[in-house]
TIPASE-864044 format. One record per residue: residue number from 0; x, y, z of N, C-alpha, C, O in turn. Coordinates in nm, 2 decimals. Example, Ala and Ser with C-alpha at 12.3 -4.5 7.8 and 13.67 -1.06 7.14 Angstrom:
2
pos=0 | npx=1.32 | npy=-0.57 | npz=0.78 | capx=1.23 | capy=-0.45 | capz=0.78 | cpx=1.32 | cpy=-0.33 | cpz=0.78 | opx=1.42 | opy=-0.33 | opz=0.85
pos=1 | npx=1.28 | npy=-0.22 | npz=0.71 | capx=1.37 | capy=-0.11 | capz=0.71 | cpx=1.29 | cpy=0.00 | cpz=0.79 | opx=1.34 | opy=0.11 | opz=0.80
This chain:
73
pos=0 | npx=0.08 | npy=-0.12 | npz=0.00 | capx=0.00 | capy=0.00 | capz=0.00 | cpx=0.09 | cpy=0.13 | cpz=0.00 | opx=0.18 | opy=0.14 | opz=0.08
pos=1 | npx=0.06 | npy=0.22 | npz=-0.09 | capx=0.14 | capy=0.34 | capz=-0.09 | cpx=0.06 | cpy=0.45 | cpz=-0.04 | opx=-0.06 | opy=0.45 | opz=-0.06
pos=2 | npx=0.12 | npy=0.55 | npz=0.01 | capx=0.06 | capy=0.67 | capz=0.07 | cpx=0.08 | cpy=0.79 | cpz=-0.02 | opx=0.19 | opy=0.84 | opz=-0.04
pos=3 | npx=-0.03 | npy=0.85 | npz=-0.06 | capx=-0.02 | capy=0.97 | capz=-0.15 | cpx=0.02 | cpy=1.09 | cpz=-0.06 | opx=-0.03 | opy=1.11 | opz=0.05
pos=4 | npx=0.11 | npy=1.16 | npz=-0.12 | capx=0.15 | capy=1.28 | capz=-0.05 | cpx=0.12 | cpy=1.41 | cpz=-0.14 | opx=0.10 | opy=1.40 | opz=-0.26
pos=5 | npx=0.12 | npy=1.51 | npz=-0.07 | capx=0.10 | capy=1.63 | capz=-0.15 | cpx=0.20 | cpy=1.74 | cpz=-0.10 | opx=0.21 | opy=1.77 | opz=0.02
pos=6 | npx=0.27 | npy=1.81 | npz=-0.19 | capx=0.36 | capy=1.92 | capz=-0.15 | cpx=0.29 | cpy=2.05 | cpz=-0.16 | opx=0.22 | opy=2.08 | opz=-0.25
pos=7 | npx=0.32 | npy=2.13 | npz=-0.05 | capx=0.27 | capy=2.27 | capz=-0.05 | cpx=0.39 | cpy=2.36 | cpz=0.01 | opx=0.47 | opy=2.31 | opz=0.09
pos=8 | npx=0.38 | npy=2.48 | npz=-0.02 | capx=0.49 | capy=2.57 | capz=0.04 | cpx=0.41 | cpy=2.67 | cpz=0.12 | opx=0.31 | opy=2.72 | opz=0.07
pos=9 | npx=0.46 | npy=2.70 | npz=0.23 | capx=0.39 | capy=2.80 | capz=0.32 | cpx=0.50 | cpy=2.90 | cpz=0.37 | opx=0.62 | opy=2.86 | opz=0.36
pos=10 | npx=0.46 | npy=3.02 | npz=0.42 | capx=0.55 | capy=3.11 | capz=0.48 | cpx=0.48 | cpy=3.16 | cpz=0.60 | opx=0.36 | opy=3.17 | opz=0.60
pos=11 | npx=0.56 | npy=3.21 | npz=0.70 | capx=0.50 | capy=3.26 | capz=0.82 | cpx=0.62 | cpy=3.31 | cpz=0.90 | opx=0.73 | opy=3.33 | opz=0.85
pos=12 | npx=0.59 | npy=3.32 | npz=1.04 | capx=0.70 | capy=3.37 | capz=1.13 | cpx=0.67 | cpy=3.34 | cpz=1.27 | opx=0.56 | opy=3.32 | opz=1.31
pos=13 | npx=0.78 | npy=3.35 | npz=1.34 | capx=0.78 | capy=3.35 | capz=1.49 | cpx=0.79 | cpy=3.49 | cpz=1.53 | opx=0.89 | opy=3.56 | opz=1.51
pos=14 | npx=0.68 | npy=3.54 | npz=1.59 | capx=0.67 | capy=3.69 | capz=1.63 | cpx=0.69 | cpy=3.70 | cpz=1.77 | opx=0.62 | opy=3.64 | opz=1.85
pos=15 | npx=0.79 | npy=3.78 | npz=1.81 | capx=0.82 | capy=3.80 | capz=1.96 | cpx=0.79 | cpy=3.94 | cpz=1.99 | opx=0.83 | opy=4.03 | opz=1.91
pos=16 | npx=0.73 | npy=3.97 | npz=2.11 | capx=0.72 | capy=4.11 | capz=2.16 | cpx=0.84 | cpy=4.16 | cpz=2.24 | opx=0.93 | opy=4.08 | opz=2.25
pos=17 | npx=0.84 | npy=4.27 | npz=2.29 | capx=0.96 | capy=4.32 | capz=2.36 | cpx=0.98 | cpy=4.24 | cpz=2.48 | opx=1.10 | opy=4.24 | opz=2.53
pos=18 | npx=0.88 | npy=4.17 | npz=2.54 | capx=0.91 | capy=4.08 | capz=2.65 | cpx=0.94 | cpy=3.94 | cpz=2.61 | opx=0.93 | opy=3.84 | opz=2.69
pos=19 | npx=0.99 | npy=3.92 | npz=2.50 | capx=1.01 | capy=3.78 | capz=2.43 | cpx=0.91 | cpy=3.68 | cpz=2.44 | opx=0.94 | opy=3.56 | opz=2.46
pos=20 | npx=0.78 | npy=3.73 | npz=2.44 | capx=0.66 | capy=3.63 | capz=2.44 | cpx=0.63 | cpy=3.61 | cpz=2.29 | opx=0.64 | opy=3.70 | opz=2.21
pos=21 | npx=0.60 | npy=3.48 | npz=2.26 | capx=0.57 | capy=3.45 | capz=2.13 | cpx=0.42 | cpy=3.45 | cpz=2.09 | opx=0.34 | opy=3.41 | opz=2.17
pos=22 | npx=0.39 | npy=3.51 | npz=1.98 | capx=0.26 | capy=3.52 | capz=1.93 | cpx=0.21 | cpy=3.39 | cpz=1.88 | opx=0.28 | opy=3.33 | opz=1.79
pos=23 | npx=0.10 | npy=3.33 | npz=1.92 | capx=0.04 | capy=3.23 | capz=1.85 | cpx=-0.11 | cpy=3.27 | cpz=1.81 | opx=-0.16 | opy=3.36 | opz=1.87
pos=24 | npx=-0.17 | npy=3.21 | npz=1.71 | capx=-0.30 | capy=3.25 | capz=1.66 | cpx=-0.39 | cpy=3.14 | cpz=1.68 | opx=-0.35 | opy=3.02 | opz=1.67
pos=25 | npx=-0.51 | npy=3.17 | npz=1.71 | capx=-0.62 | capy=3.06 | capz=1.72 | cpx=-0.69 | cpy=3.04 | cpz=1.58 | opx=-0.75 | opy=3.12 | opz=1.53
pos=26 | npx=-0.67 | npy=2.91 | npz=1.54 | capx=-0.73 | capy=2.88 | capz=1.40 | cpx=-0.86 | cpy=2.83 | cpz=1.42 | opx=-0.88 | opy=2.71 | opz=1.45
pos=27 | npx=-0.96 | npy=2.91 | npz=1.39 | capx=-1.10 | capy=2.87 | capz=1.38 | cpx=-1.15 | cpy=2.82 | cpz=1.52 | opx=-1.25 | opy=2.75 | opz=1.53
pos=28 | npx=-1.08 | npy=2.86 | npz=1.63 | capx=-1.13 | capy=2.82 | capz=1.76 | cpx=-1.10 | cpy=2.69 | cpz=1.81 | opx=-1.13 | opy=2.65 | opz=1.92
pos=29 | npx=-1.03 | npy=2.61 | npz=1.72 | capx=-0.99 | capy=2.48 | capz=1.77 | cpx=-0.85 | cpy=2.44 | cpz=1.78 | opx=-0.83 | opy=2.33 | opz=1.84
pos=30 | npx=-0.76 | npy=2.52 | npz=1.74 | capx=-0.61 | capy=2.49 | capz=1.75 | cpx=-0.54 | cpy=2.62 | cpz=1.75 | opx=-0.59 | opy=2.73 | opz=1.72
pos=31 | npx=-0.41 | npy=2.60 | npz=1.80 | capx=-0.32 | capy=2.73 | capz=1.80 | cpx=-0.20 | cpy=2.70 | cpz=1.72 | opx=-0.15 | opy=2.59 | opz=1.72
pos=32 | npx=-0.15 | npy=2.80 | npz=1.65 | capx=-0.03 | capy=2.78 | capz=1.57 | cpx=0.04 | cpy=2.92 | cpz=1.55 | opx=-0.01 | opy=3.02 | opz=1.59
pos=33 | npx=0.16 | npy=2.91 | npz=1.50 | capx=0.23 | capy=3.03 | capz=1.45 | cpx=0.16 | cpy=3.08 | cpz=1.33 | opx=0.11 | opy=3.00 | opz=1.25
pos=34 | npx=0.16 | npy=3.22 | npz=1.31 | capx=0.10 | capy=3.27 | capz=1.19 | cpx=0.17 | cpy=3.23 | cpz=1.06 | opx=0.29 | opy=3.26 | opz=1.04
pos=35 | npx=0.10 | npy=3.16 | npz=0.97 | capx=0.16 | capy=3.11 | capz=0.84 | cpx=0.05 | cpy=3.09 | cpz=0.74 | opx=-0.07 | opy=3.11 | opz=0.77
pos=36 | npx=0.09 | npy=3.07 | npz=0.62 | capx=-0.01 | capy=3.04 | capz=0.51 | cpx=0.06 | cpy=3.02 | cpz=0.38 | opx=0.19 | opy=3.03 | opz=0.38
pos=37 | npx=-0.02 | npy=2.99 | npz=0.28 | capx=0.04 | capy=2.96 | capz=0.15 | cpx=0.10 | cpy=3.08 | cpz=0.07 | opx=0.05 | opy=3.20 | opz=0.09
pos=38 | npx=0.20 | npy=3.06 | npz=-0.01 | capx=0.26 | capy=3.16 | capz=-0.09 | cpx=0.18 | cpy=3.19 | cpz=-0.21 | opx=0.16 | opy=3.09 | opz=-0.28
pos=39 | npx=0.14 | npy=3.30 | npz=-0.24 | capx=0.07 | capy=3.33 | capz=-0.35 | cpx=0.15 | cpy=3.35 | cpz=-0.48 | opx=0.27 | opy=3.38 | opz=-0.47
pos=40 | npx=0.08 | npy=3.33 | npz=-0.59 | capx=0.16 | capy=3.33 | capz=-0.73 | cpx=0.22 | cpy=3.47 | cpz=-0.73 | opx=0.16 | opy=3.57 | opz=-0.71
pos=41 | npx=0.35 | npy=3.47 | npz=-0.77 | capx=0.43 | capy=3.60 | capz=-0.78 | cpx=0.48 | cpy=3.66 | cpz=-0.66 | opx=0.53 | opy=3.77 | opz=-0.67
pos=42 | npx=0.46 | npy=3.58 | npz=-0.55 | capx=0.50 | capy=3.64 | capz=-0.42 | cpx=0.63 | cpy=3.57 | cpz=-0.37 | opx=0.64 | opy=3.44 | opz=-0.38
pos=43 | npx=0.73 | npy=3.65 | npz=-0.31 | capx=0.84 | capy=3.57 | capz=-0.26 | cpx=0.81 | cpy=3.53 | cpz=-0.11 | opx=0.71 | opy=3.58 | opz=-0.05
pos=44 | npx=0.89 | npy=3.44 | npz=-0.06 | capx=0.86 | capy=3.39 | capz=0.08 | cpx=0.86 | cpy=3.50 | cpz=0.18 | opx=0.78 | opy=3.49 | opz=0.27
pos=45 | npx=0.94 | npy=3.60 | npz=0.18 | capx=0.94 | capy=3.71 | capz=0.27 | cpx=0.81 | cpy=3.79 | cpz=0.27 | opx=0.76 | opy=3.83 | opz=0.37
pos=46 | npx=0.77 | npy=3.83 | npz=0.15 | capx=0.64 | capy=3.91 | capz=0.14 | cpx=0.52 | cpy=3.81 | cpz=0.18 | opx=0.43 | opy=3.86 | opz=0.24
pos=47 | npx=0.53 | npy=3.69 | npz=0.15 | capx=0.42 | capy=3.60 | capz=0.20 | cpx=0.42 | cpy=3.59 | cpz=0.34 | opx=0.31 | opy=3.59 | opz=0.40
pos=48 | npx=0.53 | npy=3.59 | npz=0.41 | capx=0.54 | capy=3.58 | capz=0.55 | cpx=0.48 | cpy=3.70 | cpz=0.62 | opx=0.41 | opy=3.69 | opz=0.72
pos=49 | npx=0.53 | npy=3.82 | npz=0.57 | capx=0.47 | capy=3.94 | capz=0.62 | cpx=0.32 | cpy=3.96 | cpz=0.60 | opx=0.25 | opy=4.00 | opz=0.69
pos=50 | npx=0.27 | npy=3.91 | npz=0.49 | capx=0.13 | capy=3.92 | capz=0.45 | cpx=0.05 | cpy=3.83 | cpz=0.55 | opx=-0.05 | opy=3.87 | opz=0.61
pos=51 | npx=0.09 | npy=3.71 | npz=0.56 | capx=0.03 | capy=3.61 | capz=0.66 | cpx=0.03 | cpy=3.65 | cpz=0.80 | opx=-0.07 | opy=3.63 | opz=0.87
pos=52 | npx=0.14 | npy=3.71 | npz=0.84 | capx=0.14 | capy=3.76 | capz=0.98 | cpx=0.04 | cpy=3.87 | cpz=1.00 | opx=-0.02 | opy=3.87 | opz=1.11
pos=53 | npx=0.03 | npy=3.96 | npz=0.91 | capx=-0.05 | capy=4.07 | capz=0.91 | cpx=-0.20 | cpy=4.02 | cpz=0.91 | opx=-0.28 | opy=4.07 | opz=0.99
pos=54 | npx=-0.23 | npy=3.93 | npz=0.82 | capx=-0.37 | capy=3.88 | capz=0.81 | cpx=-0.41 | cpy=3.82 | cpz=0.93 | opx=-0.53 | opy=3.83 | opz=0.96
pos=55 | npx=-0.33 | npy=3.74 | npz=1.00 | capx=-0.37 | capy=3.66 | capz=1.12 | cpx=-0.35 | cpy=3.74 | cpz=1.25 | opx=-0.40 | opy=3.69 | opz=1.35
pos=56 | npx=-0.28 | npy=3.84 | npz=1.25 | capx=-0.25 | capy=3.91 | capz=1.37 | cpx=-0.28 | cpy=4.06 | cpz=1.38 | opx=-0.30 | opy=4.12 | opz=1.48
pos=57 | npx=-0.28 | npy=4.12 | npz=1.25 | capx=-0.29 | capy=4.27 | capz=1.25 | cpx=-0.17 | cpy=4.34 | cpz=1.26 | opx=-0.16 | opy=4.46 | opz=1.25
pos=58 | npx=-0.06 | npy=4.26 | npz=1.29 | capx=0.07 | capy=4.32 | capz=1.32 | cpx=0.15 | cpy=4.36 | cpz=1.19 | opx=0.17 | opy=4.27 | opz=1.11
pos=59 | npx=0.18 | npy=4.48 | npz=1.16 | capx=0.25 | capy=4.50 | capz=1.03 | cpx=0.38 | cpy=4.58 | cpz=1.05 | opx=0.46 | opy=4.60 | opz=0.95
pos=60 | npx=0.41 | npy=4.61 | npz=1.18 | capx=0.55 | capy=4.68 | capz=1.21 | cpx=0.64 | cpy=4.57 | cpz=1.25 | opx=0.66 | opy=4.54 | opz=1.37
pos=61 | npx=0.71 | npy=4.51 | npz=1.16 | capx=0.80 | capy=4.38 | capz=1.19 | cpx=0.94 | cpy=4.42 | cpz=1.16 | opx=0.98 | opy=4.49 | opz=1.07
pos=62 | npx=1.03 | npy=4.37 | npz=1.24 | capx=1.17 | capy=4.37 | capz=1.22 | cpx=1.22 | cpy=4.23 | cpz=1.19 | opx=1.19 | opy=4.14 | opz=1.27
pos=63 | npx=1.28 | npy=4.20 | npz=1.07 | capx=1.33 | capy=4.08 | capz=1.04 | cpx=1.46 | cpy=4.05 | cpz=1.11 | opx=1.56 | opy=4.12 | opz=1.09
pos=64 | npx=1.46 | npy=3.94 | npz=1.19 | capx=1.57 | capy=3.91 | capz=1.27 | cpx=1.66 | cpy=3.80 | cpz=1.19 | opx=1.78 | opy=3.82 | opz=1.18
pos=65 | npx=1.60 | npy=3.70 | npz=1.15 | capx=1.67 | capy=3.58 | capz=1.08 | cpx=1.58 | cpy=3.49 | cpz=1.03 | opx=1.46 | opy=3.49 | opz=1.06
pos=66 | npx=1.63 | npy=3.40 | npz=0.95 | capx=1.54 | capy=3.29 | capz=0.89 | cpx=1.55 | cpy=3.17 | cpz=0.98 | opx=1.66 | opy=3.13 | opz=1.02
pos=67 | npx=1.43 | npy=3.11 | npz=1.01 | capx=1.43 | capy=2.99 | capz=1.10 | cpx=1.47 | cpy=2.88 | cpz=1.02 | opx=1.54 | opy=2.79 | opz=1.08
pos=68 | npx=1.42 | npy=2.86 | npz=0.91 | capx=1.45 | capy=2.74 | capz=0.82 | cpx=1.32 | cpy=2.68 | cpz=0.77 | opx=1.22 | opy=2.74 | opz=0.76
pos=69 | npx=1.33 | npy=2.56 | npz=0.73 | capx=1.21 | capy=2.48 | capz=0.69 | cpx=1.19 | cpy=2.35 | cpz=0.76 | opx=1.29 | opy=2.30 | opz=0.82
pos=70 | npx=1.07 | npy=2.30 | npz=0.75 | capx=1.04 | capy=2.17 | capz=0.80 | cpx=0.94 | cpy=2.10 | cpz=0.71 | opx=0.87 | opy=2.16 | opz=0.64
pos=71 | npx=0.95 | npy=1.97 | npz=0.73 | capx=0.86 | capy=1.88 | capz=0.64 | cpx=0.76 | cpy=1.80 | cpz=0.74 | opx=0.81 | opy=1.75 | opz=0.85
pos=72 | npx=0.64 | npy=1.78 | npz=0.71 | capx=0.56 | capy=1.70 | capz=0.79 | cpx=0.47 | cpy=1.61 | cpz=0.70 | opx=0.39 | opy=1.53 | opz=0.76
């Protein structure tokens, strides 16, 4: 038996406030996660990350500190 897989690419971020507290968002009232989402056509990863963070948190004043990397699940 083979398992079908689907590849998708997302972008997001780890958002820290001045007290080093991490922002997590409530997804539809049933789970918590870091702000992230799919990269739109013509968008680079950084633009997608900034857009997703803004859409999910309303925060648009961001300082980029460094890239976390990538993961697969």
